[in-house]
C-alpha positions in Angstrom: 43.2 -27.3 42.5 42.4 -25.3 45.5 45.6 -23.5 47.2 48.7 -24.7 44.7 51.0 -23.9 47.9 48.9 -26.2 50.5 48.4 -29.9 50.3 45.4 -30.0 47.8 47.7 -31.3 45.4 49.3 -34.3 47.0 45.8 -35.4 48.2 44.7 -35.5 45.0 47.1 -37.6 43.9 47.0 -40.0 46.7 43.3 -39.9 46.1 43.9 -41.6 42.6 47.1 -43.9 43.7 44.8 -45.1 46.6 41.0 -45.3 46.4 40.1 -44.5 42.7 38.0 -48.0 42.8 35.9 -45.7 45.6 36.1 -42.3 44.3 34.7 -43.7 40.3 36.1 -41.4 37.8 37.5 -38.1 38.3 39.8 -35.5 36.8 41.3 -32.8 38.2 41.5 -29.2 37.3 45.2 -28.1 37.7 48.9 -27.4 36.5 49.8 -30.8 35.1 53.4 -29.8 35.5 52.9 -29.2 39.3 51.2 -32.5 40.0 54.0 -34.3 38.0 56.7 -32.8 40.0 54.5 -33.3 43.2 54.3 -36.7 42.5 58.2 -37.3 42.1 58.9 -35.7 45.1 56.6 -37.5 47.5 57.0 -40.7 45.5 53.1 -40.9 45.1 52.7 -43.8 42.2 50.5 -41.3 40.1 51.0 -40.9 36.4 49.7 -37.7 34.8 47.7 -37.9 32.0 46.8 -34.2 30.9 43.8 -34.2 28.7 41.8 -31.4 26.9 38.2 -32.2 27.3 36.4 -33.8 30.4 35.2 -36.8 28.3 38.6 -38.3 27.8 39.1 -38.8 31.8 37.2 -42.4 31.4 39.5 -43.6 28.8 42.6 -42.4 30.9 41.4 -43.1 34.6 42.6 -46.8 34.9 46.1 -46.2 34.0 46.7 -42.1 35.1 45.0 -39.2 36.7 43.1 -37.2 34.2 44.2 -33.8 34.5 42.3 -30.4 32.8 45.8 -28.3 32.6 44.9 -24.9 34.4 48.6 -23.4 34.3 49.8 -21.5 37.1 51.7 -18.1 36.9 54.5 -18.9 39.1 56.4 -21.5 40.8 55.0 -23.4 44.0 56.7 -23.4 46.8 55.2 -25.9 49.4 54.0 -23.8 52.6 54.4 -20.6 50.9 51.3 -19.1 48.7 51.7 -16.7 46.3 49.2 -14.2 45.0 50.5 -14.5 41.3 48.9 -18.0 41.0 45.2 -16.7 42.7 44.1 -16.1 39.3 44.5 -20.1 38.4 43.0 -20.8 41.8 39.1 -19.1 40.9 39.5 -19.9 37.4 39.9 -23.5 38.3 36.8 -23.3 40.3 35.0 -21.3 37.8 35.7 -24.2 35.3 34.6 -26.8 37.5 31.2 -25.2 38.3 30.6 -24.5 34.7 31.2 -28.1 33.8 29.0 -28.9 36.3 26.1 -26.8 35.6 26.1 -28.0 31.8 25.9 -31.3 33.1 29.5 -32.1 31.4 30.5 -32.8 34.9 28.2 -34.9 37.5 29.8 -32.5 40.5 32.4 -30.6 42.1 35.0 -31.4 44.7 37.1 -28.3 46.1 40.3 -28.8 47.7 41.1 -26.2 50.2 41.7 -22.5 49.3 43.8 -20.0 51.3 41.3 -17.0 51.6 44.1 -14.2 52.6 46.0 -14.7 49.5 43.1 -14.4 47.3 42.0 -11.5 49.1 45.5 -9.9 48.6 44.8 -10.5 44.7 41.1 -8.7 45.0 38.9 -11.8 45.6 35.7 -10.4 46.7 34.1 -13.2 48.1 34.2 -14.5 51.8 35.0 -17.9 50.3 34.5 -21.2 47.9 30.8 -21.3 48.8 29.5 -17.7 48.1 31.7 -17.6 44.6 30.3 -20.9 43.7 26.4 -19.6 44.4 27.0 -16.5 42.4 28.2 -18.4 39.3 25.3 -21.1 39.8 22.7 -17.8 39.6 22.8 -16.5 43.3 21.2 -19.6 45.1 21.0 -19.3 48.6 23.7 -21.7 50.1 23.8 -23.9 53.2 26.7 -25.3 54.6 26.3 -28.8 56.0 29.2 -30.7 57.8 28.6 -34.8 57.7 30.5 -37.7 58.6 28.8 -41.3 58.7 27.7 -40.3 62.4 26.1 -36.9 62.1 25.1 -34.1 59.4 25.2 -31.0 61.2 24.4 -27.3 59.2 25.4 -24.3 61.0 22.5 -21.6 60.8 25.2 -18.5 61.4 28.5 -19.4 59.8 31.9 -17.4 59.2 31.1 -14.5 62.2 32.1 -13.7 65.6 29.9 -15.6 68.0 28.9 -11.9 69.3 27.9 -11.5 65.7 26.2 -14.7 65.2 23.4 -14.2 68.1 23.0 -11.1 67.1 22.0 -11.8 63.5 20.0 -14.9 64.8 16.4 -14.7 63.6 13.3 -16.5 62.9 13.2 -16.3 58.9 16.6 -17.3 58.8 16.4 -20.6 60.7 13.3 -21.5 58.8 14.9 -20.7 55.6 18.0 -23.0 56.2 15.8 -25.3 57.8 13.7 -25.9 54.2 16.8 -26.1 52.6 18.2 -28.6 54.8 15.1 -30.8 54.4 14.7 -30.5 50.5 18.3 -31.8 50.5 17.6 -34.5 52.6 15.4 -35.8 50.3 16.8 -34.9 46.9 20.5 -35.4 47.9 20.3 -38.3 50.4 17.4 -40.0 49.2 15.6 -39.3 52.8 11.7 -39.5 52.0 10.6 -38.3 55.3 13.7 -36.3 56.9 13.9 -35.6 60.7 15.5 -32.2 61.9 16.9 -31.9 65.6 16.9 -27.6 66.1 19.8 -26.9 68.4 19.0 -24.2 71.3 21.5 -21.5 71.7 21.9 -21.1 75.1 22.6 -23.7 77.8 19.6 -26.0 78.6 17.6 -24.6 75.8 17.5 -21.2 77.7 15.7 -22.5 80.6 12.4 -20.8 79.5 14.0 -17.3 79.4 15.9 -18.1 82.8 19.2 -18.6 80.5 18.6 -16.1 77.3 15.5 -15.5 75.6 16.5 -16.5 72.4 15.5 -20.1 72.4 12.1 -19.5 73.4 11.5 -16.0 71.1 13.4 -17.0 68.0 14.2 -20.8 67.9 10.9 -22.3 68.9 9.3 -20.0 66.7 10.7 -21.2 63.8 10.7 -24.9 64.9 6.8 -24.5 65.0 6.8 -22.7 61.6 8.7 -25.8 60.1 6.3 -28.0 61.6 3.6 -26.0 60.3 5.0 -26.7 56.7 4.9 -30.4 57.4 8.6 -30.7 57.9 9.1 -33.0 61.0 11.3 -30.7 63.0 11.8 -30.9 66.8 13.6 -28.5 69.7 15.2 -25.9 70.8 17.0 -29.4 71.7 19.8 -28.5 74.4 23.0 -28.5 72.9 24.7 -30.4 75.4 22.8 -33.8 75.0 21.9 -33.5 71.2 25.0 -35.3 69.6 25.1 -38.2 72.2 24.5 -41.4 70.5 21.2 -42.0 71.7 20.1 -38.3 70.5 21.6 -39.1 67.2 19.5 -41.8 66.2 16.2 -39.6 66.4 17.0 -37.0 63.9 18.5 -37.2 60.2 20.3 -33.6 60.6 21.0 -31.4 63.4 20.5 -27.5 62.6 22.7 -25.7 64.6 22.6 -22.1 65.5 26.6 -21.1 65.0 30.0 -22.4 63.2 31.5 -24.4 66.6 28.0 -25.6 67.6 28.1 -27.6 64.0 31.4 -28.1 63.4 32.9 -29.2 66.8 30.7 -32.9 67.0 31.6 -33.8 63.5 35.1 -33.5 63.9 35.1 -35.0 67.2 33.2 -37.6 65.8 35.5 -38.1 62.1 38.3 -35.8 62.3 39.3 -37.6 59.0 36.6 -38.7 57.3 34.4 -35.4 57.7 33.0 -33.7 54.6 31.6 -30.6 53.7 28.5 -30.4 51.8 27.0 -27.5 50.0 23.1 -27.6 50.0 20.7 -25.6 47.9 22.7 -25.4 44.8 21.8 -26.6 41.4 25.1 -28.5 41.2 26.8 -31.0 43.6 29.7 -29.1 45.3 31.4 -31.0 48.4 35.0 -30.3 49.9 37.4 -31.8 52.5 36.9 -30.6 55.8 40.0 -29.0 56.7 42.1 -26.7 55.7 45.2 -26.0 53.3 47.6 -27.2 56.0 50.6 -25.2 54.7 52.7 -26.5 58.0 52.9 -29.8 56.3 52.7 -29.1 52.6 55.0 -30.9 50.7 55.5 -33.5 53.0 53.1 -36.4 52.4 51.9 -36.3 56.0 48.2 -35.1 55.1 45.6 -37.5 55.2 43.6 -38.0 52.0 40.9 -39.3 53.8 38.6 -36.3 54.2 39.0 -35.6 50.2 38.2 -39.0 49.6 34.8 -38.6 51.7 34.1 -35.7 50.1 34.4 -37.5 46.7 32.6 -40.3 47.3 29.8 -38.3 49.0 29.7 -36.4 45.6 29.2 -39.4 43.7 26.4 -40.3 46.1 24.7 -37.1 45.7 25.1 -37.4 42.2 23.2 -40.6 41.7 20.4 -39.5 44.1 19.9 -36.9 42.0 20.0 -38.5 38.7 17.7 -41.0 40.3 15.3 -38.4 41.7 15.9 -38.3 45.2 
């Protein structure tokens, strides 16, 4: 469902109406009355078929968007989130995860949530990913941002740049490198994954002249990954790592902080970027954008990233089924 006052509902409707041949069969966990009203308001040709169990989705999918009902507690005004609906948002996530864990669903695609609203209602997790990881038994989640041209993994994520630098250590880089290499094999079918490890400082620190983190933290982590048999190289100067020629030399880039990973992905393919959670027992993807409250209910939001997230989930699930 995502944030009911955001663009998630209209994107789900548009994905069914315009791209269901690409996505394969999916169902929404959402309030069917909300989706019907939204489809009518935006004139999206997406009939709603309320289902009582996921197995009914395939029978309905060609003619209507199947919806497993998660009723909202309060009416929805686009652009104006209401904490009264927070419980339905988190319950939709939990139901989706449990359906994926028991094999009823092949994977989970999450629409964006409005974290501040969930926090106001008592949500104790930083976001979707941490909540899903807890529901999955406490696995260590790793965030990958991906588009056709680039896969990038931030080592530190939603912290200030000052805290990101202070918290950077050899063990964390090694752990995320291992998870990324394993996911490239399992989820993407890459038999011999290649990791490029970005440096932190300009020019990779110039052997300590421009900062010692690359020499003292990043380089030892790269050496340890290589000693484990992982094809990793770096620290790579970040200002050249994402050029077209450089991108041909690796399957994923391990980046030292949030924006170092997200800026190049969004610059290369803003509408087609996908957030993929690595290291979980389930398949989980999401669009690489937020709730877009300022344009919610207007029909202006593009469904491309959500569709890309659905396609990615389908491909990853197929790779896992093949033993990738």
